[in-house]
C-alpha positions as CSV (number, residue, x, y, z in Angstrom):
1,M,19.8,2.1,11.4
2,K,21.6,0.7,8.3
3,N,20.1,0.5,4.8
4,G,18.7,-2.9,3.8
5,S,16.9,-3.6,7.1
6,I,13.3,-4.6,7.3
7,L,11.5,-2.5,9.8
8,F,8.1,-2.3,11.6
9,L,6.6,1.2,11.6
10,I,3.6,1.6,13.8
11,A,1.1,4.4,13.8
12,I,-1.8,5.3,16.1
13,V,-4.0,7.2,13.6
14,T,-6.1,10.1,14.7
15,I,-9.0,10.4,12.3
16,S,-11.2,13.4,11.8
17,F,-13.6,13.4,8.8
18,L,-15.3,16.6,7.7
19,A,-18.7,16.8,6.1
20,M,-17.5,16.5,2.5
21,P,-17.0,13.7,0.0
22,S,-13.1,13.6,0.3
23,V,-11.0,14.5,3.3
24,N,-7.2,14.5,3.8
25,V,-5.7,14.2,7.3
26,I,-2.3,13.3,8.9
27,A,-1.5,10.3,11.2
28,S,0.8,10.4,14.1
29,D,2.7,8.4,16.8
30,W,5.2,6.2,15.0
31,T,7.4,3.4,16.5
32,I,10.0,1.3,14.6
33,I,11.5,-2.2,15.3
34,V,13.7,-4.4,13.2
35,I,12.4,-7.5,11.4
36,D,15.1,-8.5,9.0
37,S,18.5,-6.9,8.4
38,T,20.1,-9.3,5.9
39,N,21.4,-7.7,2.7
40,S,19.3,-5.2,0.8
41,I,15.7,-6.3,1.2
42,G,12.1,-5.2,1.7
43,K,11.0,-4.3,-1.8
44,Y,7.5,-5.3,-3.0
45,P,6.2,-6.3,0.5
46,S,2.8,-7.9,1.0
47,L,1.2,-8.4,4.5
48,V,-1.6,-10.5,5.9
49,L,-2.6,-11.3,9.5
50,D,-3.5,-14.8,10.9
51,E,-6.2,-15.6,13.4
52,M,-3.8,-14.7,16.3
53,G,-3.2,-11.3,14.8
54,H,0.3,-12.2,13.8
55,P,1.7,-10.7,10.6
56,H,2.9,-12.7,7.7
57,I,5.0,-10.8,5.0
58,S,6.3,-11.8,1.6
59,Y,8.9,-9.6,0.0
60,F,11.8,-9.4,-2.5
61,D,15.4,-10.0,-1.6
62,I,17.1,-7.4,-3.8
63,T,20.6,-8.7,-3.3
64,N,19.9,-12.4,-4.1
65,K,16.9,-11.8,-6.4
66,D,14.8,-14.3,-4.4
67,L,11.3,-14.5,-2.9
68,K,11.3,-14.3,0.9
69,Y,8.7,-14.8,3.6
70,A,8.7,-13.6,7.2
71,T,6.2,-14.4,10.0
72,W,5.8,-13.5,13.6
73,T,5.6,-16.6,15.8
74,G,4.4,-14.7,18.9
75,S,7.9,-14.3,20.3
76,S,10.2,-13.9,17.3
77,W,10.4,-13.4,13.5
78,N,10.9,-16.5,11.3
79,V,12.4,-15.7,7.9
80,V,12.7,-18.2,5.0
81,T,13.5,-18.2,1.2
82,V,10.5,-19.5,-0.8
83,D,11.8,-19.4,-4.3
84,S,15.4,-18.8,-5.5
85,T,15.1,-20.0,-9.1
86,N,16.4,-17.3,-11.5
87,T,15.1,-13.8,-10.8
88,V,11.8,-14.3,-8.9
89,G,9.8,-12.7,-6.1
90,E,9.1,-9.2,-7.3
91,F,5.5,-7.9,-7.1
92,S,4.6,-10.5,-4.5
93,S,1.2,-10.9,-2.8
94,I,0.3,-13.1,0.1
95,A,-2.9,-14.7,1.5
96,L,-3.5,-17.4,4.2
97,D,-5.9,-20.4,3.7
98,S,-8.3,-21.9,6.3
99,N,-5.4,-23.8,7.8
100,G,-3.2,-20.7,8.2
101,N,-0.9,-21.8,5.3
102,P,0.5,-19.0,3.1
103,H,-0.2,-18.7,-0.6
104,I,1.9,-16.2,-2.6
105,S,1.7,-14.9,-6.2
106,Y,4.7,-13.2,-7.7
107,A,6.6,-12.5,-10.9
108,D,9.2,-14.7,-12.7
109,F,11.2,-12.0,-14.5
110,T,13.5,-14.5,-16.2
111,N,10.5,-16.1,-18.0
112,D,8.1,-13.1,-18.1
113,A,5.5,-15.2,-16.3
114,L,3.1,-15.2,-13.4
115,K,4.0,-17.7,-10.6
116,Y,2.2,-19.0,-7.6
117,A,3.6,-20.7,-4.5
118,K,1.8,-22.3,-1.5
119,W,2.9,-23.9,1.7
120,T,1.3,-27.4,2.1
121,G,2.3,-27.7,5.8
122,S,5.5,-29.5,5.0
123,E,6.9,-27.9,1.7
124,W,6.5,-25.2,-0.8
125,N,4.7,-26.0,-4.1
126,R,5.4,-23.6,-7.0
127,V,3.6,-23.4,-10.4
128,T,3.5,-21.1,-13.4
129,V,-0.1,-19.7,-13.9
130,D,0.3,-17.5,-17.1
131,S,3.2,-17.2,-19.4
132,T,1.5,-15.7,-22.5
133,G,3.3,-12.6,-23.7
134,I,4.9,-10.5,-20.9
135,V,2.8,-11.0,-17.8
136,G,3.2,-11.4,-14.0
137,E,3.9,-7.9,-12.7
138,D,1.8,-6.1,-10.1
139,T,0.2,-9.3,-8.8
140,S,-2.4,-9.6,-6.0
141,I,-3.9,-12.7,-4.5
142,A,-7.1,-13.6,-2.5
143,L,-8.5,-17.0,-1.5
144,D,-12.2,-17.9,-1.7
145,N,-14.1,-20.1,0.8
146,N,-12.7,-23.2,-0.8
147,D,-9.1,-21.9,-0.5
148,N,-8.9,-21.5,-4.2
149,P,-6.7,-18.6,-5.3
150,H,-7.9,-15.5,-7.3
151,I,-5.1,-13.4,-8.8
152,S,-5.2,-9.9,-10.4
153,Y,-2.1,-8.8,-12.4
154,L,-0.8,-6.7,-15.3
155,D,-0.5,-7.8,-18.9
156,W,2.4,-5.6,-19.5
157,Q,2.6,-6.3,-23.2
158,N,-1.0,-5.1,-23.9
159,K,-1.3,-2.7,-20.9
160,D,-4.4,-4.5,-19.7
161,L,-5.8,-5.6,-16.3
162,K,-6.0,-9.4,-16.0
163,Y,-7.6,-11.8,-13.6
164,A,-6.9,-15.5,-13.0
165,K,-8.7,-17.9,-10.7
166,W,-8.3,-21.6,-9.9
167,D,-11.6,-23.5,-10.1
168,G,-10.2,-26.6,-8.4
169,N,-9.1,-28.2,-11.7
170,N,-7.9,-25.4,-14.0
171,W,-6.8,-21.8,-14.2
172,E,-9.3,-19.5,-15.8
173,V,-7.9,-16.2,-17.1
174,V,-9.9,-13.1,-18.2
175,T,-9.2,-9.4,-19.1
176,I,-11.2,-6.9,-17.0
177,D,-10.1,-3.6,-18.4
178,S,-8.3,-2.9,-21.7
179,A,-9.2,0.8,-22.2
180,G,-6.0,2.8,-22.3
181,D,-2.9,2.1,-20.2
182,V,-4.5,0.3,-17.3
183,G,-3.8,-2.6,-14.9
184,Y,-0.7,-1.3,-13.1
185,D,-0.2,-2.0,-9.4
186,T,-3.3,-4.2,-8.9
187,S,-4.8,-5.4,-5.6
188,I,-7.6,-7.8,-5.1
189,A,-10.1,-8.7,-2.3
190,L,-13.1,-11.0,-2.2
191,D,-16.3,-9.9,-0.5
192,S,-18.8,-12.1,1.5
193,N,-20.4,-13.2,-1.8
194,G,-17.0,-14.3,-3.2
195,Y,-17.1,-11.3,-5.7
196,A,-13.8,-9.7,-6.6
197,H,-12.9,-6.1,-5.8
198,I,-9.7,-4.8,-7.5
199,T,-7.8,-1.5,-7.3
200,Y,-5.3,-0.5,-10.0
201,T,-3.7,2.5,-11.7
202,Y,-4.7,4.2,-14.9
203,E,-1.9,6.2,-16.5
204,S,-4.0,9.1,-17.7
205,G,-1.3,11.2,-19.3
206,L,2.2,12.6,-18.9
207,A,3.0,12.9,-15.2
208,N,-0.6,12.0,-14.3
209,A,-2.1,8.8,-12.9
210,D,-5.4,7.9,-11.2
211,L,-6.4,5.3,-8.6
212,K,-9.2,3.1,-10.0
213,Y,-11.4,0.6,-8.4
214,A,-13.3,-2.3,-10.1
215,R,-15.8,-4.6,-8.4
216,W,-17.8,-7.6,-9.7
217,T,-21.5,-7.1,-9.1
218,G,-22.5,-10.6,-10.1
219,N,-23.3,-9.5,-13.6
220,N,-20.6,-7.1,-14.7
221,W,-17.6,-5.0,-13.6
222,N,-18.3,-1.6,-12.0
223,I,-15.3,0.7,-12.3
224,V,-14.9,4.1,-10.6
225,T,-12.0,6.6,-10.0
226,V,-11.2,7.0,-6.3
227,D,-8.4,9.6,-6.4
228,D,-7.1,11.7,-9.3
229,L,-5.1,14.3,-7.5
230,G,-1.8,14.5,-9.4
231,V,0.2,11.3,-9.6
232,V,-1.6,8.9,-7.4
233,G,-2.7,5.2,-7.2
234,Y,0.6,3.4,-7.7
235,D,1.3,0.4,-5.4
236,S,-2.3,0.2,-4.2
237,S,-3.6,-2.4,-1.9
238,I,-7.2,-3.2,-1.0
239,E,-8.9,-5.0,1.9
240,L,-12.6,-5.2,2.8
241,D,-14.0,-4.6,6.3
242,S,-16.7,-6.5,8.1
243,N,-19.3,-4.6,6.1
244,D,-17.6,-5.4,2.7
245,R,-16.5,-1.8,2.4
246,P,-13.1,-1.2,0.8
247,H,-10.0,0.2,2.5
248,I,-7.1,1.2,0.2
249,S,-3.5,2.1,0.7
250,Y,-1.5,3.7,-2.1
251,W,1.3,6.0,-3.1
252,Y,1.1,9.7,-3.9
253,S,3.9,11.8,-5.4
254,P,3.4,15.6,-4.8
255,Q,6.7,16.3,-6.6
256,L,9.6,14.4,-8.2
257,D,11.7,14.1,-5.1
258,A,9.0,13.2,-2.6
259,G,6.6,10.3,-2.0
260,R,3.8,9.9,0.5
261,L,1.7,7.0,1.8
262,K,-2.1,7.6,1.4
263,Y,-5.1,5.7,2.6
264,A,-8.7,5.8,1.3
265,S,-11.8,4.2,2.8
266,W,-15.4,4.0,1.6
267,S,-17.9,5.2,4.3
268,G,-20.9,3.8,2.4
269,S,-21.6,7.2,0.7
270,A,-18.2,8.8,0.1
271,W,-14.4,8.2,-0.1
272,N,-12.5,9.4,3.0
273,I,-8.8,10.0,2.2
274,E,-5.8,10.4,4.6
275,T,-2.1,11.0,4.3
276,V,-0.4,8.5,6.6
277,D,3.4,9.0,6.2
278,T,5.1,12.1,4.6
279,P,8.8,12.6,5.5
280,G,11.3,11.7,2.8
281,Y,10.4,9.3,-0.1
282,V,7.9,6.8,1.4
283,G,4.8,4.8,0.6
284,L,5.9,2.6,-2.3
285,G,5.0,-1.1,-2.3
286,T,2.0,-0.8,0.0
287,S,0.0,-3.7,1.4
288,I,-3.0,-3.4,3.7
289,S,-4.8,-5.8,6.0
290,L,-7.6,-5.6,8.6
291,D,-8.0,-7.7,11.7
292,N,-11.3,-9.0,13.1
293,N,-11.9,-5.6,14.7
294,D,-11.4,-3.8,11.4
295,T,-8.0,-2.4,12.7
296,V,-5.9,-1.3,9.8
297,F,-2.3,-2.5,9.2
298,I,-0.3,-1.2,6.2
299,A,3.2,-2.5,5.1
300,Y,5.2,-0.3,2.7
301,W,8.7,0.6,1.5
302,D,10.8,3.5,2.8
303,V,12.9,4.3,-0.3
304,T,15.0,6.9,1.5
305,N,16.4,4.3,3.9
306,S,15.7,1.1,1.9
307,N,13.5,-0.3,4.7
308,L,10.3,-2.1,5.0
309,K,7.8,-0.4,7.4
310,M,4.3,-1.1,8.7
311,A,1.7,1.4,9.9
312,T,-1.3,0.5,12.0
313,T,-4.2,1.9,14.0
314,S,-3.5,-0.7,16.6
315,Q,-1.9,0.2,19.9
316,L,-0.3,-3.2,20.4
317,F,3.2,-2.2,19.3
318,S,3.1,1.4,20.4
319,D,5.6,2.9,22.8
320,G,3.8,6.2,23.1
321,A,6.1,8.0,20.7
322,V,4.7,11.3,19.4
323,D,5.0,12.6,15.9
324,E,7.0,15.8,15.5
325,P,6.9,18.4,12.7
326,V,9.2,17.9,9.7
327,D,10.2,20.3,6.9
328,G,7.3,20.6,4.4
329,T,7.8,19.1,1.0
330,F,4.7,20.8,-0.5
331,G,2.6,19.6,-3.4
332,G,4.3,21.8,-5.9
333,G,5.1,25.4,-6.7
334,D,8.1,27.7,-6.2
335,G,6.7,30.3,-3.8
336,T,6.0,33.0,-6.4
337,V,2.8,34.9,-6.9
338,E,2.3,33.1,-10.2
339,N,3.2,29.7,-8.9
340,P,2.7,29.5,-5.1
341,Y,3.7,26.6,-2.9
342,I,0.9,24.1,-2.6
343,I,0.1,23.2,1.0
344,V,-1.1,19.6,1.3
345,D,-0.6,18.6,4.9
346,V,0.0,20.0,8.4
347,H,3.8,19.7,7.9
348,D,3.6,22.0,4.9
349,L,1.4,24.4,6.9
350,Q,3.9,24.6,9.8
351,A,6.8,25.1,7.3
352,M,5.3,28.4,6.2
353,N,7.2,29.9,9.2
354,N,10.5,29.0,7.4
355,N,9.7,31.5,4.6
356,R,6.9,34.0,5.4
357,A,7.7,36.1,2.3
358,A,6.7,33.3,-0.1
359,H,3.3,32.8,-1.5
360,Y,1.1,29.7,-0.6
361,A,-2.1,28.0,-1.7
362,L,-4.2,25.5,0.2
363,S,-5.0,22.4,-1.8
364,N,-7.4,20.7,0.7
365,D,-8.8,20.9,4.2
366,I,-6.3,19.9,6.9
367,D,-6.9,18.3,10.4
368,A,-4.2,19.8,12.7
369,S,-5.3,17.8,15.8
370,V,-2.2,15.6,15.6
371,T,0.0,18.7,16.4
372,I,-1.1,18.6,20.0
373,G,2.1,16.8,21.0
374,W,4.5,18.8,18.8
375,N,7.3,20.9,20.1
376,A,7.5,19.3,23.6
377,G,3.7,19.7,24.1
378,A,3.5,23.3,22.9
379,G,1.7,22.2,19.8
380,F,1.5,24.0,16.5
381,V,3.5,27.2,16.3
382,P,1.3,30.0,14.9
383,V,2.3,31.3,11.5
384,G,3.0,35.0,11.4
385,E,4.3,37.8,13.5
386,E,4.3,37.4,17.3
């Protein structure tokens, strides 16, 4: 399949949580279909589902530097250009109002500004929300019960997390977090009280980054760290389930030439963490959405193939494909006694057979249940002498 295509990637996720605060597992069963194959596209995707369960996706046309929008009609994909003025459309985020009309926040790189577009039912209305300093990157949008937009985004000039909301007459803009280099890759969701929940990245040092989560309690902002294992948290996306519990997709880099899609959910007492997609360099530009049954859908960018993909726990698009083992990328190390290979997932574990003389270290518990369909049904190949 050629580079530049937009693809659907579907997963049926097998989940097994251990009795511990944080668990890493692997998903399986992937199916791919083409959405859009015009030019080089698919960067900075954002996904939302309508009442029929049909996906709506905003994304950046890399070739023409435009904001684009694709929606499933029930029988085919409808793709249009929303904004083609200068260089626009990166860092897009999409939400649907009570009439099913899309609202999109995105960056205007030509003017270093935050922009907002909405479909009225007959045309696209576009406005500039904030043009103070260098702003507009890493946007995320959510609509309240009055269909008013709430947008989180990065103040790149000051390295702060910012938040803008429309009150029906004016835009109100505040800074949520200004401690250190924060505010990267924001994502916002509103709970049943209309309170904002925001995920973002804190660059904690050289080659280190943390996934952070802030929520408005009604009186103040409560901020916690969700994942601090290496370089994590970039391109995060948050959605709340029917119990107002957060579900977060984000990118993790175990090493310089590898990227992985990760997923974290709050059980009510602990964060459960999974690795969803591992082969190649995947997981950038993630966007998550849940349907009325709390079924998870995640759109993200496959950098290796320049494709847009989608992962879901739904069986709607599945053709019964079974995940197969791939060469492990490991979470670091060179296989020596002093610096062993770090095993992060079941693919790394299986790859031990490729070099039994090397040294290995396990970084976390691994659920190997997904290997049941590997190797034509033979499953996981034992590591060691026969």
